[in-house]
N, C-alpha and C positions, 0 to 999 in steps of 0.2 A: 578486580576486571580479570580474565583466565591472561596468562602471559603465550606471548605469540614466539615462537618458531618456527624455525624452518627443516628439513632434515634431509642430510644434501648425502650423494654418494661421497665417499671417500677419493680422491683426486689430487692430482700436485698444485693444483692451483688454489687449494682450502690446506695442503701438508705441511705448512709452516705454524703458525696456529696449535695443529694436534701436536706437535712435538715439543712445543715453549710447552705445552702443558705436560709434555710426559715428566720434559727438562725439570719442569717445577714441585716431579712431586708427586702428579696424579696419574692414577692406573684405572684403565678403562674398564680392568676384572675385580669385581668386587673381594673375588675370595682369594689372593694372591696375587704380588708388586708383577706385574709384566710390563712395566717403564726399561727397567733398561734391555731386556730382549726386545721389544721389541723398539727402542733405539738403534739397538744393533743392526737391528732386521732393516729398520731405513736407511741407515750409513751403508748396509750392504748392496740392498738394491730395489728402492725407491718403488719401484713399478711392480716388483715383484711383489712388497708388500702390500702397497696398495690392491693389487686385484684378488691377494688371499682377503683381503678385510670386505670388499666386494660380494665374498660369498664365491671366490675360488676354491679349488681346493689344497689342503693341507693340513698342517699337523699342529694338539695342541699338547701340552704336558699338564697332566696332570698332579695336585700335591704331593700324591705318595711317588712321583716319579714320573709316572708312568707316560709314552706316551700315544694317543688315539689321533686317529682320522677325525678331521673336524668337520661337524653337519655346516650341509650346506645352509647358505642363509643368509641375507644381505644384513651389515652394518651400516646404519647413517651417523655419520657426524651431526650433534645438533646446533644450530645458530640462533641464540639471539635476538629478534625483528626486531622485540622495542628497546635493544638498548642502542645508543649511540656506538658509531662501529660496528656491528651489528657483530659481535664478537664468537667465539667459539667455548659454548657452554656445556658439553659432555658429549654421550656417544651412547647409542644404543644397537644391540641387534636384536635379531630373529632366528631361531634357528629350528631345523625340524628334520624328519627323517623322511622318507620319499620310499613308498612300495611296490612293487616290483618292475609296476605300468607307470611309474612317478611320481604318481599322486602322493601329497603331503602328510603322512599317516598324526595322530595325537601323539601315538607312542612316543617315547623317549627312551634311551641309551640309561642304565642307573646311574654316570658319573654325569648325565646333564639334569640339572635341576629342574628346567623350566624352559619353556619357548622362548622369552625374550628376559634378555640381560638391560639394563641400564646404567650409568655412572657419570655422577655430575662432575664437576669440579667444586669446591668445598664454597669458596666466594659466591656460586651463583645457587648454591642450595636454600631450599626454601622460597625458593620465587615461582613456581608455579610451572618451571623448564619441564622435571621428568614427567608431570603429569600431562602435559601439552604432548611432552613428546610421545609416551604409552598408548597415550588416543593415537597417536597418528601411526604408531608401527600399529596396531589393534588391524587398522585398514587396510594396511602392508598384510598383514596377516590374513584378511577378508579374501583376500586379492588375489595371494596365493593358492588360497584354498582351502587354509583352516579355518572351520565354520568356532572354532573355541582355540584357548591357550591354557597353558600351567605357568604361571608366576611363581616364585617361593622371594621367602625373606627371612632374615634370623628375627627371631621373635622377638627379641628387644629392641626390632630397626622400625622405630614406631613410625618415624615418617614416609618412611617406604610403605608400610602398610598403606600407612591411609591415600599415599600416589594407587594403589592398589583398587581398594576403595573405592574411590572417587571415579576410575574407568571402569567400576561393579562388578571386579571380584566378589569372589565369595569366598568366604572361608572352607575350604574343602578335610585338610588335618595340619597336625602338629606332626614331628614326625623328627629324627635325628641324620643326619647323613655326615655318617662319621670319615669318611673322603676327606672331607671339607673342615667336620672342627664338631666336638662333641653338643655344643650349642643346640639347644631346641629351633628349627626352623619352624616357616608355618606355609601351606602349600594352598594356593588359589585356585579356580580359573575362574575365566575370565569370556563372554562371548566377543567374534568380531563381527558381527551385527551391529552397526550403527544407523 
């Protein structure tokens, strides 16, 4: 039976379990640990932090230390609807560039490996939550006007590859993104039409 999830817009009423996950050592970024800086941002101004997660303007720091403008797009928090208490289980985000008329484009800047990224708390990995969340986020991407998206994973991340393939991902290429690691990555294309 598929996992039952809800994707929630980050807000103050849901911040406590997200903050607890950060304090417990989880990071919503799979390329580097952003938990300490997010906890600092929450402590300084939780409303500004939440506004940025909801797709507002902001800057991100790359692994090489450069700061760049954050691409627009929503972040959603994943809650398990099939568990007692409906716990927070992870985060998923969608990002894209827009053309001069404001329409989403498939092209991404070189520092952005894919349109969608997700991270599940270790205690909830392997239970179908990421698969369900990716399927739901593909619908969000379709509504935003993206006919397809690109998603990447480390070549050695067999679990993430299965998640992508279960959602119709078609392997496009193996590549190396030295900005993030010398390890090989895989690039997949996924249609957003469901």
